[in-house]
Residue, then its C-alpha position, 0 to 999 in steps of 0.5 A: x494459500x487456498x488452492x480455490x482462490x487466489x494465485x497459484x505457486x507457479x503464478x505467484x513464482x513468476x509474479x515474484x521473477x517479474x518483480x525482480x527483473x525490473x528492480x535493478x532499472x528501478x534502483x538506477x532511477x530512484x534519485x530521479x524518482x526522489x527529484x521529481x517527486x513522481x515516478x517518471x514515465x519510463x518507470x510507470x511503463x516497466x510496471x505497466x510491462x509485467x502487470x504490476x497494476x493489475x495485480x488484485x484485478x479479477x481474473x475475468x478482466x484479465x488481472x491476476x487475482x493474486x492472493x494478499x501473502x502474493x501481493x505482499x512478497x511482489x510488493x516488497x521485492x519492489x520495495x527493496x529497490x524503491x519504496x516510493x515506487x513499491x507504494x505507488x504500485x500498492x495504491x495503485x492495484x487498489x482498481x482491483x478492489x473497486x472493480x469489483x463494487x462495479x457493474x461488471x460491464x461499467x468495470x470492463x469499460x473503465x479497465x478495458x487497459x487493465x494495466x490502468x493504475x487507481x488513487x485515492x483518499x478518504x478523510x477529509x471527505x469532499x460533498x456530494x449531492x443526487x442529482x439526476x443519473x448520478x452524482x455532483x461532488x466538490x472538495x478537496x482530498x489530500x494524499x492521492x499517491x500516485x496521482x500523477x500516472x492513475x487513471x482513476x481516482x476515488x474520491x470519499x464523499x459526505x452526503x447531506x440532507x435527503x440525500x444521506x441514507x437512513x440507516x448506515x454512515x453517510x458517505x459514498x465514493x465516487x470514482x472521476x478520470x484523472x483529467x476531470x480533477x485538478x492536481x495541486x503541488x502540494x507533495x513536498x516532503x522529507x520522506x516517500x517523495x517519490x509517491x507523488x501524494x498531490x492533493x486533487x480538487x473538484x468543483x461540482x464535478x458530474x460523476x455518473x451513478x455507475x462509478x458510484x460506489x455506498x460503503x458496506x459493511x466490514x463484515x459483508x460475507x464475500x463467500x466466492x470472491x475473497x478479496x471483494x472482502x473490504x479487509x484486504x485493502x490495508x494487508x499489501x503495506x506491508x510489503x512496502x516495509x518488508x521490501x525495505x528494512x530488509x534492502x536497508x539490512x543487506x545494504x549495512x552487511x555490505x557496509x561491514x564487509x567492506x569498510x573500516x572505521x575509526x573503530x576499526x574494522x565494522x565486520x569484527x566490530x562487536x557492536x556491528x555484529x550484535x546489531x545486525x544480528x538481532x536485526x536480522x532476527x527481527x526482519x525474519x520475525x516481521x515477516x513471519x507474523x506478516x504472513x503468518x496472519x495475512x494467510x490465516x485470515x484469507x484462509x477464513x475468507x476463502x473458507x466462510x466469506x467473512x473475517x472474524x474479529x479474532x482474525x481481524x485484529x491479528x491482522x491489524x497488529x501484524x500490519x502495525x507491529x511490522x511497521x513499527x519494528x522496521x522503523x526501529x530496525x531502520x533506525x538502529x541499521x543506520x545508526x551503525x553505518x556510521x558516517x557512510x549513511x550520511x551521504x546520498x550518493x554513498x548510501x540509500x540508508x538516509x532515505x531508506x530512514x526518512x521513507x520509513x518515518x514518513x510511511x508510518x505517519x499513515x493512519x493505519x500504520x501508526x502505533x495508536x492501532x494498538x489501542x484500537x486491536x485492544x479495544x476490539x480484544x476487550x469486546x469495544x469498538x476499533x473507533x479507528x479509521x478503517x476497521 
């Protein structure tokens, strides 16, 4: 980790301990989170109390300015208790990326409450037209994770006609307050139910110029403020998968110690032993890959202000591989746990299995990103979102 940027070792240790300190309460609320399809107020308040939503905020705003490795480890601690909670933090702390794109005085006004959460959605985009003093937006955006507790809502909009730039993508990001948007109750899913990832809708909503962010080139130099690099939107996803899969393994270890099935004691069962040993190795390999790829890319951006294609490809491969491998591991653990995994009152394995499958439907986590990475390695364009 860079000695100039990001969290110091002591700051990282304190952040991880704060996440562990509230994990039991999150774990106790997991059924309420799933049934309510959103984070209950007491959980949001707990997250605010440890500064979870200020994780990426710059120090000049009172944030933690956490580097990607610290982000991943912090989110993983929360995901061991509940994946939906960790996902909401992973999305909710995006305000720390947004504030870096705004005029500092605007950022200070928007985040006068430094523990305010942010959510956002990219595609399908809405539309926007320029008017005096800002833009007028219309559209509907899905997957607004955390919208039920977020303060700020990022909406990607397509500019058309004379409003579109002569060069570059015809998009602009507009930021609305949650009270300015209509929340549509659409998040009725099998997995990641507690994220409250509903659709939002606006019609002819005026957004002032100061709350607009044009798209930036993915290789833009950010020397002096490494978290401004656009690539850091994605690596924190790794924390959700790593925490979820580790919790599933811990639970099956407990089941194996105590349970006797028709085939005998699970702790003495060769299939159970082999599965637990191999999956422990898979999880350790995923963790090592996630942290090493993230830290190598971080060091490069800290030193040069840019991220090379090689580091970017390795980072995206790590994100894809860890999520796909975690799904495989959870499936194996669910199978070896036997009938215990069926009962929600006895086990979290059914929920974790549904959560990892739902999570991996996200466009940046799916196996199609392997092909995008290979195209870049072959000297072609990725032709995939968020590269």
